[in-house]
C-alpha angles and dihedrals in degrees: 000000000000125000115269117257109271091232092060091050093045092050092050091048090052090050089051092049089050089056103262103154093202097053097082093048088053092045100052096064089051092053100033095106091050091048088051090051090053092048091048090052091055096043093051086073092056129079114283098236102052117123099230104098130196091261093054092051091048090051093048090050090047091054090053092045091053088056092056098105098157099049119113103205110218100188147318094292092049090055092050091048092054090046090052091050090050091052092050091050092049093053094044091049089053091048091052092048090049092050093050090050090053090054089056093238122152089269122168116267115260132185124264088249091055094047093049095052094089125044119229091246094050100043094083094042093050092051092046092051090047091050091048091049090050089049091049091050090052093065100020109029093171093050091048092051092048091052091049093050097041101037104030100024096041091224118159122240089260094049091048091049090050093047091051098036093235134117124276089239090056091050091052093049095046091044091054094048094044093048091051091050093047093048090051092049093046090052090049090049091050092050091048093050092050092058 
């Protein structure tokens, strides 16, 4: 299946922004393969035997996207960028819930599917990476967004540039700097946790 023409997607996004309740339901089938690609990119970083499948992550993200009443969709890449951010938040929320359940706190009840989404070994790492990405975004919002789109969302340099309305050269520069900072901080975090 080929990607839908950007004009079709852009028109449907405009209709959705203008309040057409049917636009999003027409849009999702056009973008389903791309949403699956995003979900697969996220889930590759999870354990192989968890029960949350690509389709379930796509559907959860879809439910959250449908609730976005105040978003003005700029274009196809903007939509995919927001979808990627939703998927990251879903997985981090599950990791935090799983971690609080492990501590025996009075955590909210979650389904078996939700609890199984994150392996015991990866729960801590996912939360640390999310915290580092949040820290990066606090002093370098553009770098944090590029990491989120490139690493988590699996967007290409070109797609990231389009989603952020910046040049490909700027994406490459920011990506290199942000990756270096994150790797340094991850190493520091690892050294601290070994002590």
